[in-house]
C-alpha positions in Angstrom: 128.6 100.9 102.6 129.1 98.2 105.2 131.5 95.5 104.5 132.6 92.4 106.5 136.3 91.4 106.3 136.9 88.0 104.7 140.7 87.9 104.4 143.3 89.8 106.6 144.6 93.0 104.9 146.4 96.1 105.8 145.0 99.6 105.6 146.2 101.3 102.4 146.7 104.7 103.9 148.5 104.0 107.2 150.0 100.6 106.3 150.0 99.7 110.0 146.3 98.9 110.8 145.5 95.3 110.1 141.8 94.3 109.5 141.0 90.8 110.8 138.3 88.5 109.4 134.7 89.1 110.6 135.4 92.8 111.4 132.6 95.1 110.2 133.8 98.1 108.3 131.9 101.3 107.2 133.5 102.4 104.0 132.6 105.9 102.9 134.4 105.8 99.5 132.3 103.7 97.1 135.3 103.1 94.8 137.4 101.8 97.7 134.6 99.6 98.9 134.1 98.1 95.4 137.9 97.5 95.2 137.9 95.6 98.5 135.0 93.4 97.4 136.5 92.8 93.9 139.9 91.7 95.4 138.1 89.2 97.8 139.2 91.0 101.0 135.6 91.9 102.0 132.0 91.2 101.2 129.0 93.5 101.4 127.4 93.3 104.9 123.6 93.5 105.2 123.3 92.8 109.0 122.4 95.2 111.7 125.7 94.9 113.7 127.4 98.3 114.0 130.6 98.9 112.1 133.8 98.6 114.3 135.8 100.8 111.9 134.9 103.6 109.5 137.2 104.1 106.5 137.6 107.3 104.5 135.3 110.0 103.6 132.6 110.4 100.9 134.4 110.8 97.6 134.1 114.5 96.6 132.6 115.3 93.2 135.3 117.8 92.6 138.6 118.4 94.3 138.6 121.7 96.2 141.2 124.2 95.1 143.9 125.1 97.5 144.0 128.7 98.7 147.0 130.6 97.4 149.8 131.3 99.8 149.7 134.7 101.4 152.4 137.1 100.1 154.9 138.6 102.6 154.9 135.9 105.3 154.9 136.5 108.9 158.7 136.2 109.3 161.4 138.2 107.6 162.7 136.7 104.4 166.2 135.9 105.9 164.6 134.2 108.8 166.3 136.5 111.3 165.0 139.1 113.7 163.3 142.3 112.6 165.9 144.8 111.4 165.9 148.5 112.4 164.6 149.5 109.0 161.5 147.4 109.8 160.7 149.1 113.0 163.2 147.8 115.5 165.2 149.9 117.9 168.4 151.5 116.5 171.6 150.2 118.1 174.6 152.5 118.7 176.6 150.7 116.0 173.8 151.4 113.4 173.7 155.2 113.8 172.8 155.9 117.4 174.7 158.4 119.5 177.8 156.2 120.0 178.2 155.8 116.3 179.0 159.5 115.6 182.0 160.0 113.3 185.2 160.3 115.2 186.9 163.5 114.4 189.5 165.9 115.9 188.2 167.1 119.2 189.2 170.8 119.9 
């Protein structure tokens, strides 16, 4: 729905953008458009002038469900590097040749 701004107002989603009077808006969400008109911030625009700004998306009939998070994320649970048990190289301190038990040499 095309609207023309009648009174200055701020965007409700980013709180930074300011819409000045005489700006043509294309509002995709019918409820939002009706609210702007009801509050006297905009009026319905029937002219042929192109919209300067497009607000929102079409209101979905149903909210899409979020996909469940994948189990066993890409990083180890402790956030560290891959341990030898997970396929890394074995270091001397963890059982390599240098880690043989020290005993009496004869």
